[in-house]
C-alpha positions as CSV (number, residue, x, y, z in Angstrom):
1,M,0.0,0.0,0.0
2,F,2.8,2.4,0.9
3,N,6.1,2.8,-1.0
4,L,8.7,4.9,0.8
5,S,11.6,6.4,-1.2
6,F,14.2,9.1,-0.5
7,L,15.0,11.8,-3.0
8,N,18.4,12.5,-1.2
9,A,19.2,9.0,0.0
10,G,22.9,9.6,0.1
11,I,22.6,11.5,3.4
12,L,21.0,8.6,5.2
13,F,24.4,7.2,6.4
14,V,24.5,10.2,8.8
15,T,21.7,8.6,10.8
16,L,24.5,6.9,12.7
17,A,24.8,10.2,14.5
18,T,21.6,9.4,16.3
19,V,23.5,7.5,19.0
20,I,25.6,10.5,19.9
21,P,23.4,11.7,22.8
22,L,23.4,8.2,24.3
23,L,27.2,7.9,24.0
24,I,27.6,11.3,25.7
25,H,25.3,10.2,28.5
26,L,27.2,6.9,29.0
27,F,30.7,8.3,29.0
28,S,30.0,11.4,31.0
29,K,28.3,9.6,33.9
30,Q,30.0,10.5,37.2
31,K,29.9,8.6,40.5
32,P,28.2,10.7,43.2
33,Q,30.5,11.7,46.0
34,K,29.6,10.0,49.3
35,V,28.6,12.4,52.1
36,Y,27.9,10.9,55.6
37,F,25.0,12.3,57.6
38,S,23.3,11.3,60.7
39,S,20.9,8.5,60.2
40,L,17.7,10.1,58.9
41,K,15.4,7.5,57.5
42,F,12.9,9.9,55.8
43,I,15.7,11.8,53.9
44,K,17.1,8.5,52.4
45,E,13.6,7.5,51.2
46,S,13.1,10.9,49.7
47,L,16.4,10.8,47.8
48,K,15.7,7.3,46.4
49,E,12.4,8.6,45.0
50,R,14.1,11.7,43.6
51,Q,16.8,9.6,41.8
52,K,14.1,7.5,40.1
53,Q,12.4,10.6,38.7
54,I,15.8,12.0,37.5
55,K,16.6,8.7,35.7
56,I,13.2,8.7,33.9
57,K,13.6,12.4,33.0
58,N,17.2,11.9,31.7
59,L,16.1,8.8,29.7
60,L,13.2,10.8,28.2
61,I,15.6,13.7,27.2
62,I,18.1,11.3,25.6
63,I,15.3,9.7,23.6
64,I,14.0,13.1,22.5
65,R,17.4,14.3,21.4
66,M,18.0,11.1,19.5
67,L,14.7,11.6,17.7
68,I,15.5,15.2,17.0
69,I,18.8,14.1,15.2
70,L,17.1,11.2,13.4
71,L,14.1,13.2,12.2
72,T,16.4,16.1,11.1
73,I,18.5,13.8,9.0
74,L,15.5,12.1,7.5
75,A,14.0,15.4,6.6
76,I,17.2,16.4,4.8
77,A,17.0,13.0,2.9
78,R,13.6,14.1,1.7
79,P,11.4,11.0,2.1
80,A,8.4,10.6,-0.1
81,V,5.5,8.2,0.4
82,K,3.8,6.9,-2.8
83,T,0.3,5.4,-2.5
84,S,-2.3,4.2,-4.9
85,L,-4.7,6.9,-3.7
86,Q,-2.2,9.6,-4.7
87,K,-1.7,8.0,-8.1
88,S,-5.3,8.0,-8.9
89,K,-5.6,11.7,-8.0
90,Q,-2.3,12.6,-9.8
91,S,-1.1,14.3,-6.7
92,H,2.6,15.4,-7.0
93,N,5.1,18.1,-6.5
94,E,6.6,20.1,-9.3
95,T,9.1,17.9,-11.2
96,A,11.6,18.6,-14.1
97,V,11.4,15.5,-16.4
98,A,13.7,14.7,-19.4
99,I,12.3,12.0,-21.8
100,I,14.9,10.5,-24.1
101,I,13.5,8.6,-27.1
102,D,15.8,6.0,-28.5
103,N,15.6,6.3,-32.3
104,S,18.7,4.3,-33.2
105,I,18.7,1.8,-36.1
106,S,17.8,-1.2,-33.9
107,M,14.5,0.6,-32.9
108,D,13.2,-0.1,-36.4
109,Y,12.8,-3.8,-35.5
110,L,9.2,-5.1,-36.0
111,V,7.5,-6.6,-32.9
112,D,3.8,-7.6,-33.0
113,N,3.1,-5.6,-36.1
114,E,4.7,-2.5,-34.6
115,T,8.3,-1.3,-34.6
116,E,10.1,-0.7,-31.4
117,F,10.2,3.0,-32.4
118,E,6.4,3.1,-32.8
119,K,6.0,1.5,-29.3
120,A,8.4,4.1,-27.9
121,K,6.2,6.9,-29.2
122,K,3.2,5.3,-27.5
123,I,5.1,5.1,-24.2
124,F,6.1,8.7,-24.6
125,N,2.4,9.7,-24.9
126,E,1.6,7.7,-21.7
127,I,4.3,9.5,-19.7
128,N,3.4,12.8,-21.2
129,G,-0.2,12.2,-20.0
130,L,0.9,12.1,-16.4
131,L,2.5,15.5,-16.6
132,T,0.8,18.7,-15.4
133,D,1.1,22.4,-16.1
134,K,3.4,22.7,-13.0
135,D,6.0,20.3,-14.4
136,I,9.0,21.2,-16.6
137,T,9.5,18.9,-19.6
138,L,12.4,18.2,-21.9
139,V,12.3,15.8,-24.9
140,L,15.5,14.5,-26.4
141,S,16.3,11.9,-29.1
142,R,19.5,10.3,-30.3
143,D,19.5,12.6,-33.4
144,S,21.6,15.7,-32.7
145,Q,20.1,17.7,-35.6
146,W,16.5,17.0,-34.3
147,N,17.6,18.0,-30.8
148,Q,19.0,21.3,-31.9
149,L,15.5,22.2,-33.4
150,N,13.2,20.7,-30.8
151,S,14.9,20.1,-27.5
152,R,14.3,22.8,-24.9
153,L,12.8,23.1,-21.4
154,I,9.0,23.9,-21.4
155,Y,6.4,24.2,-18.7
156,G,3.7,21.5,-18.8
157,K,3.2,18.6,-21.2
158,A,5.5,18.2,-24.2
159,G,4.0,19.0,-27.6
160,K,3.1,15.7,-29.4
161,E,3.5,17.4,-32.8
162,S,7.3,17.6,-32.3
163,L,7.5,13.8,-32.6
164,S,6.0,13.8,-36.1
165,S,9.4,15.0,-37.5
166,L,11.4,12.4,-35.5
167,S,12.6,9.4,-37.5
168,I,15.3,6.6,-37.3
169,S,18.7,8.1,-37.0
170,Y,21.6,6.5,-38.9
171,L,24.1,8.6,-36.9
172,P,22.8,8.2,-33.4
173,L,24.3,9.8,-30.3
174,S,25.4,7.5,-27.6
175,L,23.0,7.2,-24.6
176,N,25.8,8.6,-22.4
177,E,25.8,11.7,-24.6
178,C,22.0,12.0,-24.4
179,I,21.9,11.5,-20.6
180,S,24.7,14.0,-20.1
181,E,22.7,16.5,-22.2
182,A,19.6,15.8,-20.1
183,N,21.6,16.5,-16.9
184,R,22.9,19.8,-18.4
185,F,19.4,20.9,-19.4
186,L,17.7,19.9,-16.1
187,S,20.5,21.6,-14.0
188,E,19.1,24.9,-15.4
189,S,15.8,24.2,-13.6
190,N,15.4,25.3,-10.0
191,Y,13.1,22.4,-9.3
192,L,14.3,20.0,-6.6
193,N,12.6,17.0,-8.2
194,K,14.4,15.9,-11.4
195,E,14.2,12.6,-13.3
196,I,15.3,11.2,-16.6
197,Y,13.4,8.6,-18.6
198,V,15.0,6.7,-21.5
199,I,12.6,4.8,-23.7
200,S,14.6,2.1,-25.4
201,D,14.7,-1.5,-26.8
202,F,17.5,-2.3,-24.4
203,Q,20.0,-2.8,-27.2
204,K,23.3,-3.0,-25.3
205,E,26.0,-0.5,-26.1
206,E,28.8,1.1,-24.1
207,K,28.6,1.2,-20.3
208,I,26.3,3.9,-19.1
209,N,28.0,6.4,-16.8
210,K,26.8,7.5,-13.4
211,S,24.2,10.2,-13.5
212,D,23.6,13.0,-11.0
213,I,19.9,12.7,-11.7
214,P,18.1,9.3,-11.4
215,V,17.7,7.6,-14.8
216,F,14.9,5.1,-15.5
217,I,15.3,3.0,-18.7
218,I,11.9,1.9,-19.9
219,P,11.6,-1.1,-22.3
220,T,9.6,-0.8,-25.5
221,S,9.0,-4.6,-25.5
222,Q,10.1,-7.7,-23.6
223,T,11.7,-9.3,-26.8
224,K,15.0,-10.8,-25.7
225,T,16.1,-12.4,-29.0
226,R,15.7,-11.4,-32.6
227,V,15.6,-13.0,-36.0
228,N,17.5,-10.5,-38.2
229,L,19.3,-10.5,-41.5
230,S,21.6,-7.9,-43.0
231,I,23.1,-7.3,-46.4
232,K,26.4,-5.4,-46.7
233,N,29.8,-4.8,-48.4
234,P,28.7,-4.2,-52.0
235,S,31.6,-4.0,-54.5
236,I,31.7,-3.7,-58.3
237,I,33.8,-6.2,-60.2
238,A,34.7,-5.5,-63.8
239,S,34.9,-8.2,-66.4
240,H,37.8,-8.5,-68.8
241,K,35.4,-9.8,-71.5
242,N,33.1,-6.8,-72.1
243,I,33.5,-3.2,-71.0
244,Y,29.7,-3.1,-70.4
245,E,29.7,-6.2,-68.2
246,K,30.0,-5.8,-64.5
247,E,29.4,-8.0,-61.5
248,I,28.2,-7.0,-58.0
249,E,29.5,-8.8,-55.0
250,F,27.9,-8.5,-51.6
251,T,27.4,-10.3,-48.3
252,I,24.3,-11.5,-46.5
253,K,24.4,-12.4,-42.8
254,N,22.1,-14.3,-40.5
255,H,22.3,-12.6,-37.1
256,S,20.2,-15.1,-35.2
257,N,21.1,-18.6,-33.9
258,D,18.4,-20.3,-35.9
259,E,18.6,-21.4,-39.5
260,Q,16.9,-19.1,-42.0
261,N,15.4,-20.7,-45.2
262,D,13.9,-19.2,-48.3
263,I,15.7,-15.8,-48.0
264,I,14.9,-13.8,-51.1
265,Y,17.1,-11.0,-52.3
266,K,16.5,-8.9,-55.4
267,I,18.8,-6.6,-57.4
268,F,17.6,-3.4,-59.0
269,L,19.6,-1.6,-61.7
270,N,18.6,1.9,-62.9
271,G,15.2,1.4,-61.4
272,N,14.4,-2.0,-62.9
273,P,14.7,-5.5,-61.3
274,V,17.4,-7.5,-63.0
275,S,18.0,-10.5,-60.7
276,E,16.3,-12.4,-57.9
277,K,17.5,-15.4,-55.9
278,M,16.6,-17.5,-52.9
279,I,19.2,-18.7,-50.4
280,S,19.4,-20.3,-47.0
281,L,21.7,-19.5,-44.1
282,F,22.6,-21.5,-40.9
283,G,22.6,-19.7,-37.6
284,N,25.1,-16.8,-37.6
285,Q,26.3,-17.8,-41.1
286,E,27.6,-15.2,-43.5
287,K,27.5,-15.8,-47.2
288,T,29.1,-13.9,-50.1
289,E,27.0,-13.7,-53.3
290,T,28.1,-12.5,-56.8
291,Q,25.6,-11.6,-59.5
292,S,26.1,-10.3,-63.1
293,L,25.0,-6.8,-64.1
294,S,24.6,-7.3,-67.8
295,N,22.1,-4.4,-68.4
296,S,24.6,-1.6,-67.8
297,V,24.3,1.6,-69.9
298,P,26.9,4.2,-70.9
299,G,27.4,6.8,-68.1
300,W,26.4,6.4,-64.5
301,N,24.6,3.2,-63.4
302,E,22.8,3.1,-60.1
303,G,21.0,0.4,-58.1
304,W,20.4,-1.4,-54.9
305,I,20.1,-4.9,-53.5
306,E,17.4,-5.7,-50.9
307,I,16.2,-8.7,-48.8
308,K,12.5,-9.1,-49.1
309,N,11.6,-11.1,-46.0
310,E,13.1,-8.9,-43.3
311,V,11.7,-7.3,-40.2
312,M,14.3,-4.6,-39.7
313,L,14.5,-2.2,-42.6
314,P,17.7,-0.1,-42.2
315,D,20.1,-3.1,-42.8
316,N,18.2,-5.0,-45.5
317,R,19.2,-2.8,-48.4
318,V,22.6,-1.7,-49.8
319,Y,23.2,0.8,-52.7
320,F,25.8,0.7,-55.5
321,S,26.8,2.8,-58.4
322,Y,29.4,2.7,-61.2
323,Y,30.4,4.4,-64.4
324,I,30.6,3.0,-67.9
325,E,32.9,4.7,-70.3
326,S,31.5,3.7,-73.7
327,S,34.1,5.5,-75.8
328,P,37.3,5.9,-73.9
329,R,39.8,8.4,-75.2
330,I,43.3,7.5,-74.1
331,A,46.4,9.8,-74.4
332,L,49.7,8.1,-75.1
333,F,52.9,9.9,-74.2
334,S,55.5,7.7,-76.0
335,D,58.8,8.1,-77.7
336,H,59.4,4.4,-78.5
337,T,57.4,1.4,-79.6
338,L,55.0,-0.3,-77.2
339,N,55.0,-4.0,-76.6
340,S,52.7,-5.6,-79.2
341,S,50.8,-7.7,-76.6
342,F,50.2,-4.5,-74.6
343,N,48.8,-2.9,-77.8
344,V,46.5,-5.8,-78.4
345,V,45.0,-5.4,-74.9
346,L,44.7,-1.7,-75.3
347,D,42.9,-2.1,-78.7
348,L,40.5,-4.6,-77.1
349,F,39.8,-2.2,-74.3
350,K,39.0,0.9,-76.4
351,G,36.7,-1.1,-78.6
352,K,35.4,0.3,-81.9
353,T,34.3,3.7,-80.6
354,G,37.3,4.5,-78.4
355,K,40.5,6.2,-79.4
356,V,44.2,6.0,-78.5
357,E,45.9,9.3,-79.4
358,Q,49.7,9.7,-79.3
359,V,50.5,13.2,-78.0
360,N,53.7,15.2,-77.4
361,P,54.2,16.4,-73.8
362,S,55.8,19.6,-75.0
363,G,52.7,20.7,-76.8
364,F,50.2,19.4,-74.2
365,S,48.5,21.9,-71.9
366,S,46.5,21.4,-68.7
367,E,43.3,22.5,-70.5
368,D,43.6,19.3,-72.6
369,L,43.5,17.0,-69.6
370,D,39.6,16.9,-69.5
371,K,39.5,15.5,-73.1
372,Y,41.0,12.2,-72.1
373,T,39.8,9.2,-69.9
374,F,43.3,8.3,-68.8
375,F,47.0,8.5,-69.8
376,I,49.9,6.1,-70.6
377,I,53.4,7.4,-70.1
378,N,56.0,5.4,-72.1
379,L,59.0,7.8,-72.3
380,N,62.7,7.5,-72.1
381,H,63.0,10.9,-70.4
382,F,61.0,12.8,-67.8
383,D,61.1,16.6,-67.4
384,E,59.7,19.2,-65.1
385,K,56.7,19.9,-67.5
386,L,55.7,16.3,-67.5
387,K,55.9,16.2,-63.7
388,Q,53.6,19.2,-63.5
389,L,51.1,17.6,-65.9
390,L,51.0,14.5,-63.8
391,L,50.3,16.5,-60.7
392,Q,47.6,18.4,-62.5
393,M,46.1,15.0,-63.5
394,E,45.9,14.1,-59.9
395,D,44.1,17.3,-59.0
396,K,41.5,16.5,-61.7
397,N,41.2,12.9,-60.5
398,K,42.7,11.6,-63.7
399,K,45.1,8.6,-63.6
400,A,48.2,7.7,-65.6
401,L,50.1,4.4,-66.1
402,I,53.8,5.1,-65.9
403,L,55.9,2.4,-67.7
404,L,59.4,2.2,-66.4
405,N,62.2,1.2,-68.8
406,S,65.9,0.6,-68.8
407,N,66.7,3.9,-70.7
408,L,65.6,6.2,-67.8
409,T,68.3,8.1,-66.0
410,S,68.8,8.7,-62.3
411,E,67.4,12.3,-62.8
412,D,64.3,10.7,-64.5
413,Y,63.8,8.4,-61.5
414,Q,64.2,11.4,-59.1
415,L,61.3,13.2,-60.8
416,I,59.2,10.0,-60.8
417,Q,59.8,9.7,-57.0
418,E,58.6,13.2,-56.5
419,I,55.5,12.5,-58.6
420,V,54.6,9.5,-56.4
421,S,55.1,11.6,-53.3
422,G,58.3,9.9,-52.3
423,Q,56.5,6.6,-51.6
424,V,59.2,4.6,-53.4
425,Q,62.9,4.7,-53.7
426,I,64.1,3.6,-57.2
427,I,67.6,2.1,-57.4
428,K,68.9,1.9,-60.9
429,G,70.4,-1.4,-62.0
430,S,69.4,-4.6,-63.8
431,E,67.3,-7.0,-61.8
432,K,67.0,-10.8,-62.1
433,T,63.9,-12.6,-63.0
434,G,61.9,-13.6,-60.0
435,A,58.7,-15.3,-59.0
436,I,55.6,-13.3,-57.9
437,S,55.5,-13.4,-54.1
438,F,52.7,-11.0,-53.1
439,I,49.3,-9.9,-54.5
440,N,47.1,-7.2,-52.9
441,N,43.8,-8.9,-53.3
442,H,42.0,-6.0,-51.6
443,H,42.7,-3.8,-54.6
444,P,40.1,-3.9,-57.4
445,I,42.7,-4.6,-60.1
446,L,43.9,-7.8,-58.4
447,K,40.8,-8.8,-56.6
448,L,40.2,-11.9,-58.7
449,F,43.8,-13.1,-59.0
450,D,45.0,-16.2,-57.3
451,I,48.5,-16.0,-55.7
452,N,49.0,-19.8,-56.2
453,T,48.5,-19.5,-59.9
454,L,50.8,-16.5,-60.3
455,K,53.5,-18.1,-58.3
456,L,54.3,-20.2,-61.4
457,I,55.0,-17.0,-63.4
458,N,58.5,-15.4,-63.4
459,I,58.7,-11.6,-64.0
460,N,61.7,-9.5,-64.8
461,P,61.5,-6.1,-63.0
462,V,63.1,-3.1,-64.7
463,V,64.8,-1.6,-61.6
464,K,65.0,-2.3,-57.9
465,I,62.4,-0.5,-55.8
466,Q,62.5,0.0,-52.1
467,N,59.0,0.8,-50.9
468,S,58.7,3.0,-47.8
469,T,55.2,1.8,-47.1
470,S,53.6,-1.5,-48.0
471,G,50.1,0.0,-48.4
472,N,50.5,1.0,-52.1
473,V,52.2,-2.2,-53.4
474,L,49.8,-4.2,-55.6
475,L,52.1,-6.8,-57.1
476,Q,55.6,-7.9,-56.0
477,S,58.1,-10.4,-56.9
478,D,60.8,-11.8,-54.6
479,Q,63.1,-9.3,-56.2
480,S,61.2,-6.0,-56.2
481,P,57.7,-4.4,-56.2
482,L,56.2,-4.7,-59.8
483,L,53.1,-2.5,-59.6
484,T,52.3,0.3,-57.1
485,D,49.4,2.7,-56.8
486,N,49.8,6.1,-55.4
487,H,47.0,7.7,-57.5
488,H,49.2,7.1,-60.6
489,L,50.2,3.5,-61.3
490,L,53.9,2.7,-61.5
491,L,54.6,-0.4,-63.6
492,N,58.1,-2.0,-63.0
493,I,57.8,-4.9,-65.4
494,N,60.2,-5.3,-68.4
495,L,58.0,-5.5,-71.5
496,D,60.8,-5.6,-74.0
497,K,60.9,-9.4,-74.2
498,E,57.9,-10.4,-76.4
499,N,58.4,-14.1,-75.5
500,G,58.7,-13.6,-71.8
501,N,57.1,-16.0,-69.4
502,F,54.7,-13.4,-68.1
503,I,53.7,-11.9,-71.4
504,L,52.8,-15.3,-72.8
505,S,50.7,-16.2,-69.8
506,P,46.9,-15.7,-69.6
507,A,47.4,-13.4,-66.7
508,F,49.0,-10.7,-68.9
509,P,45.9,-9.6,-70.8
510,V,43.7,-9.9,-67.8
511,L,46.0,-7.8,-65.6
512,F,46.3,-4.9,-68.1
513,F,42.6,-5.0,-69.1
514,R,41.8,-4.5,-65.4
515,I,44.4,-1.8,-65.1
516,F,42.7,0.1,-68.0
517,Q,39.3,-0.3,-66.4
518,Y,40.6,0.9,-63.0
519,M,42.0,4.0,-64.6
520,S,38.9,4.8,-66.7
521,N,36.1,3.8,-64.3
522,V,35.5,6.0,-61.3
523,E,33.5,3.3,-59.5
524,F,36.8,2.0,-58.1
525,S,37.8,5.4,-56.7
526,D,35.9,6.6,-53.7
527,I,32.3,5.8,-54.9
528,F,31.3,3.7,-51.9
529,K,31.1,5.7,-48.7
530,P,29.7,5.1,-45.2
531,V,27.0,7.1,-43.5
532,G,28.6,10.0,-41.6
533,S,31.4,10.6,-44.1
534,M,32.1,14.1,-45.4
535,L,32.5,15.4,-48.9
536,E,34.3,18.6,-49.8
537,I,32.8,20.6,-52.6
538,N,34.2,23.8,-54.0
539,E,31.0,24.8,-55.9
540,G,28.2,22.5,-56.7
541,T,25.1,20.6,-55.6
542,V,24.3,17.4,-53.7
543,S,20.9,15.6,-54.2
544,I,19.4,12.4,-53.0
545,S,16.1,13.0,-54.7
546,K,14.2,15.7,-56.5
547,D,13.0,17.0,-53.2
548,K,16.4,16.9,-51.4
549,K,18.9,19.0,-53.3
550,F,21.5,21.2,-51.6
551,S,23.7,23.9,-53.0
552,I,27.2,24.1,-51.6
553,N,29.9,26.7,-52.0
554,N,33.4,26.0,-50.6
555,G,32.0,23.8,-47.9
556,R,31.5,20.2,-46.7
557,Y,28.5,18.0,-46.9
558,Q,27.8,15.1,-44.5
559,F,25.9,12.0,-45.6
560,T,23.3,11.3,-42.9
561,E,21.3,8.5,-44.4
562,P,21.9,5.6,-46.9
563,G,21.0,6.2,-50.6
564,I,22.4,7.2,-54.0
565,Y,23.7,10.8,-53.9
566,R,24.3,12.7,-57.1
567,V,27.1,15.2,-56.7
568,Q,27.8,17.9,-59.3
569,D,31.1,19.7,-58.6
570,R,32.2,22.6,-60.9
571,D,35.8,21.4,-60.8
572,K,35.4,17.6,-60.6
573,G,32.3,17.1,-62.7
574,E,29.4,14.8,-62.0
575,K,29.6,11.7,-59.7
576,S,27.1,9.2,-58.3
577,L,28.0,8.1,-54.7
578,S,26.7,5.0,-53.0
579,I,26.1,5.6,-49.2
580,N,25.5,2.7,-47.0
581,L,25.7,1.9,-43.2
582,G,29.1,2.4,-41.7
583,N,28.8,-0.5,-39.3
584,Y,26.3,-3.2,-38.4
585,E,26.7,-3.4,-34.6
586,E,23.0,-2.9,-34.1
587,S,22.1,-5.7,-36.5
588,D,23.4,-8.1,-33.7
589,Y,20.9,-7.7,-30.9
590,T,22.4,-8.1,-27.4
591,R,20.1,-7.1,-24.5
592,W,21.4,-5.2,-21.6
593,D,22.2,-6.8,-18.3
594,T,19.5,-5.1,-16.3
595,H,21.4,-4.6,-13.1
596,N,20.6,-1.3,-11.4
597,K,23.6,0.8,-10.3
598,N,25.1,4.3,-10.5
599,N,21.6,5.9,-10.3
600,I,20.6,3.9,-13.5
601,N,17.5,1.9,-13.1
602,F,16.4,-0.8,-15.6
603,L,12.7,-1.3,-15.5
604,D,10.4,-4.1,-16.8
605,D,6.9,-4.2,-18.2
606,K,5.5,-2.8,-14.9
607,W,7.5,0.4,-15.3
608,K,4.5,2.5,-14.5
609,N,4.8,1.4,-10.9
610,E,8.5,2.4,-10.7
611,I,8.8,5.7,-12.4
612,L,7.7,9.1,-11.1
613,R,8.8,8.3,-7.6
614,S,9.1,11.9,-6.5
615,R,6.1,13.1,-8.5
616,L,3.6,10.6,-7.4
617,G,4.9,10.5,-3.8
618,L,4.0,12.9,-1.0
619,E,7.1,14.5,0.4
620,I,6.9,14.4,4.2
621,W,10.1,16.3,5.1
622,K,8.0,19.3,6.2
623,Y,6.0,17.2,8.6
624,L,9.3,15.7,10.0
625,L,10.6,19.2,10.7
626,V,7.4,20.1,12.4
627,L,7.9,17.0,14.7
628,V,11.5,18.2,15.3
629,F,10.3,21.6,16.5
630,I,7.6,20.0,18.7
631,L,10.3,17.7,20.3
632,V,12.6,20.6,20.8
633,G,9.8,22.5,22.5
634,F,8.9,19.5,24.6
635,E,12.6,19.1,25.7
636,M,12.7,22.7,26.7
637,Y,9.5,22.3,28.7
638,I,10.9,19.3,30.6
639,I,14.1,21.2,31.4
640,K,12.3,24.4,32.4
641,R,9.9,22.5,34.6
642,E,12.8,20.7,36.4
643,E,14.5,24.1,37.0
644,N,11.4,25.6,38.6
645,R,10.9,22.5,40.7
646,N,14.5,22.8,42.0
647,K,13.9,26.4,42.9
648,Q,11.0,25.4,45.1
């Protein structure tokens, strides 16, 4: 019937001071001095009676003083009594309440035909209904932008209309950040009663820090396990057979312990469905799928892959984009004959509509750079002008393939080292043929190559290269790096021998075809980005749909949700970016260990009986102080009465 709580419970340990009057009495007791009188019987009897009265009076005073100390401490601790009668009448003291609505990705999980987020809104309305015009209310979410527009202290109930603009956040604040912000806001209130309510699905994250204000975490449902699938890690794989043919590789994961059958995924390209497949996954299994994209068109291609039988939307779709150059125009800086096998692959790549134009570096200007898809440097001499042209290519996101040869001088190698930002140190000298010992399979050029197959091939490097960092080496023999990527590609393979072991192998045309694709297709260069990444734009626009288009001048744009973003930059041209989730931590559901500590209280489905302790409780500290004053007065009366009696 009664539920007693203390709003300032930390002071209760001082109740130990209650025994102080008793201790003083015990240790200050003195033995009465013996005085011998003549034997007077009636005087002895009178003294015995008097001593009994004094003992009773002293005991009463000790009890009164102990009660005064105890009741004073209890009053400072601010006890509140909560009863069912008070609840029904909504009787409460003024309270400052912060309501934090969890709108992180995991809250989009479907439970009983409602998402956890929809359930959170209903719980918010229930709590809001308990507030009165005397209360101060603050509503926070895990969306920092929404908080900036909507979160402020107001008197009375929170406005329900503010929640209409609140949606799932792909860049959620941590709960520690939200609780810290709630503490900061509520500290501005002069109300003594302050409480924080977090409406959440109990998705575990980092440890919640201690709060100065009591925090009550309210569950949106009692679901402890989830059946969830996710799709992630899309990447475009180019084919060496056809410039229009691409493949999409992606991963599907089962985040539950149970086997999932008949999982349907569907691929859309340029707005049209192009592929559909059904798979099965064991518990916690992850499977990589590869599908052909044969309906590509010249220019930018955009699409997405989605799982059809899912109950949590944010992680069941991934976006992809890539560019098809139908008529590549290639600039060839060359002063000697190219390897015939190299020329065959180059002709195959450019196709019937593409062009390979041999140009003279001395008559080439920076204005001509935009005319070409990529560049091939096959020169016996490098000069300062060529160096500047290569640096300007980098500024315009254009790539060049630099072919090393035995005719280059030390001065030429010095300029090449400056072009590749000092990432390599080239040592002139003939090198012996060696077997391939390393392949960077993470790079798109070599993603499909097998190290075991290439180990059988011997390659003769042109010069010895000492690499200062292993991050840009794509291919290496046991003698020296053979192919490096520091924006421009540096090829250290001797192509003079037409009958060389490597040139005659099937790997030769495949490698160079993919090199040409990498340099011509921007899908390999910074197209896939995670939510939260930033893009610098000098002057241009960013749009995710017809209704969401933003103009930017010398600024930065942050991607806050997944999707296909079309970027138009005055300096860098048009680009289509695929934005997907940065991490999938919330796809794996782990429920909090609901252990209350540090002023953090995890509630259950009976949360209504636990929250609003100070609001729905009658604070009785005033009554305790009244009792203290009565006891002080009573003690003074006893002492005064004894003094008057002694005078008589």
